[in-house]
C-alpha positions, 0 to 999 in steps of 0.5 A: 550124284546122278545128274540128268539133263532137260531143257525144258525144266524151269523154276516153275516146273512142279513135275516132268516126265523124261523122254523114252530113251532118258526114262528107259536109262533112268529105269532099266539101266540104273534100276532106279524105283518110285521114291529115288531121288536125283538132280536135274540141269537145264544147262542154264545153271540150274540144279533141281532136285527131283524124286520119281513118281512113276518109274515108267521105262517109256515115260519117267514122271518125276516131282522137282523138290527144290532147285538151287544155281550153280556157280558160273565159271569166273571167265567166259571162253569162246574157242572157234576151232576147225574140224578135224579130218577124223571126226571122233578127234573133234568129238573128243575135244568137245568132251574134254573142253566141257569137262574142263569148263567152256562157254561157246564153240564155233567150228570154223571152216578155213583155207587148209580144211579137210573136213568142212561138215559137222553133226550137230546133233551128235556134237550136242549129244556129246556136249550134254552127256560131257556136262552130265559126267562132270556133274555141271549145270551149263551147257555150252553153246554150240554154234553153226559152222561158219568160214574162218572169214566170216567169224573174224570179221563178224565182230562177235567176240569184239568185247574179248581178249582175242587169240589167234594160235598158229604154227608159223614162224613169226613173233608171237607171245605165249598165250599163259602169258598174256592170259588175265583171269576173269575175262572173256576170252576168244581163240581160234584154232586152225586145221591140221594144215594150219591157218593160211598166211592170209587167215593169220593177216586178216585175224591180226587187222581184226585185233587177234593177237598171235599165240604160242601154245608151246614149243610142241606141234600139236594136232588141232584137238590137242591144241584146243584142249591146252587152250581150254586148260590154260584159261581154266588155269588162269582162273584157278579152276 
């Protein structure tokens, strides 16, 4: 199945024209012509079947044939992870997390962060591409970058199970041992230099449970993927 993304499509849409970039991909790269069909998602769970009416590489016009809803994940996973020093490693995390299954992502700026800026437009494109490649109909929400302190005390994760994964040799539980299926879960992952002791204490004071992701010392992006997979595994996904 070939899946495309258009955020403006809804159940009332009868026809839609793709922008120049997407139209060129459909007509020039995939060599689709009038009468060819494919699927479109709006990133909100809907899968639309569409037929090409006008294979114009500058504005491909399609007719909507039908709509169905894709089953959502049985859990909601929000991962707050510090941007990595090398940007391509963070982009790898975004791609793989989307493929595995994630609901929300927040870049957090920590005491030991070496990278304090992100490229939200670039990140959005990576999320969209990964969603299409993995044939998912739900686009993860990418939040603006915030400081670790603001994220922890904001209360946005108050209704979820909350975990902080860090490397300090203190009392920690195994993430896999404390996860429960069908839950709202928030996990925070620190930068290459790990969280500071003050950040860990702040998180604990706000209800975050310290967890271990295993015996190995993991890179930031690897730790985030291990966390995503652990949640998916517990939920049988």
